[in-house]
C-alpha positions as CSV (number, residue, x, y, z in Angstrom):
1,M,0.3,138.4,162.3
2,S,-3.1,140.0,164.0
3,I,-3.7,139.5,167.5
4,Q,-7.0,137.7,166.4
5,Q,-4.7,135.1,164.2
6,R,-2.4,134.5,166.9
7,D,-5.1,133.5,169.5
8,H,-6.6,131.3,167.1
9,D,-3.3,129.8,166.3
10,T,-2.5,129.6,170.2
11,A,-5.9,127.9,170.6
12,V,-5.4,125.4,168.1
13,T,-2.1,124.3,169.5
14,W,-3.6,124.2,172.9
15,I,-6.5,121.8,171.3
16,E,-4.2,119.6,169.5
17,G,-2.0,119.0,172.6
18,E,-5.1,118.2,174.9
19,I,-6.3,116.0,172.1
20,S,-3.0,114.1,172.2
21,N,-3.1,113.9,176.0
22,M,-6.7,112.7,175.7
23,I,-5.4,109.9,173.5
24,R,-2.6,109.0,176.0
25,D,-5.2,108.8,178.4
26,L,-8.0,106.6,176.7
27,G,-9.8,104.3,179.2
28,K,-9.0,106.3,182.1
29,P,-11.9,108.2,183.8
30,N,-12.5,111.7,182.3
31,A,-9.6,111.3,179.6
32,S,-11.5,113.7,177.5
33,S,-12.3,116.5,180.1
34,A,-9.4,118.9,179.5
35,A,-9.7,118.6,175.7
36,T,-13.5,119.3,175.8
37,S,-13.0,121.9,178.1
38,C,-10.4,123.8,176.1
39,I,-12.7,123.5,172.7
40,T,-15.4,124.6,174.6
41,L,-13.6,128.0,176.0
42,A,-12.0,128.4,172.9
43,Y,-15.4,128.7,171.3
44,M,-16.8,130.7,173.9
45,L,-14.2,133.2,173.5
46,R,-14.8,133.3,169.8
47,V,-11.2,132.1,169.0
48,I,-12.7,129.1,167.2
49,N,-15.5,129.2,164.8
50,D,-18.7,127.4,164.6
51,G,-17.2,124.7,162.2
52,E,-13.7,124.3,164.0
53,H,-16.0,123.7,167.3
54,R,-17.7,120.8,165.3
55,H,-14.7,119.4,163.9
56,Y,-12.9,119.0,167.0
57,R,-16.0,117.9,169.0
58,A,-16.5,115.1,166.0
59,R,-12.9,114.4,166.3
60,I,-13.1,113.6,170.1
61,D,-16.3,111.3,169.2
62,Q,-14.5,109.5,166.4
63,I,-11.3,108.7,168.6
64,Y,-13.7,107.2,171.2
65,A,-15.7,105.3,168.7
66,S,-12.4,103.9,167.3
67,F,-11.1,103.0,170.9
68,N,-14.5,101.2,171.9
69,A,-14.4,99.3,168.7
70,S,-11.1,97.9,169.2
71,N,-11.8,97.1,172.7
72,K,-14.9,95.1,171.5
73,Q,-12.9,93.4,169.0
74,G,-10.2,92.6,171.5
75,A,-12.7,91.3,173.8
76,A,-14.3,89.1,171.2
77,A,-11.0,87.4,170.3
């Protein structure tokens, strides 16, 4: 395995872990800050590419959209 692939795999594992932590902390202030920061850092270090950067950012947006939708449904019930 090349160093570049190892670094990529490490970054993806880190990002996935932070997204999991974010999901556990949804509803708390700044729940997405660590996940967003590690995605940005991995992108700035060129460990993930443009497509992966967009994918992870969209994933966070979708998680929040689902969370907000479920909260609105719960409040309406």
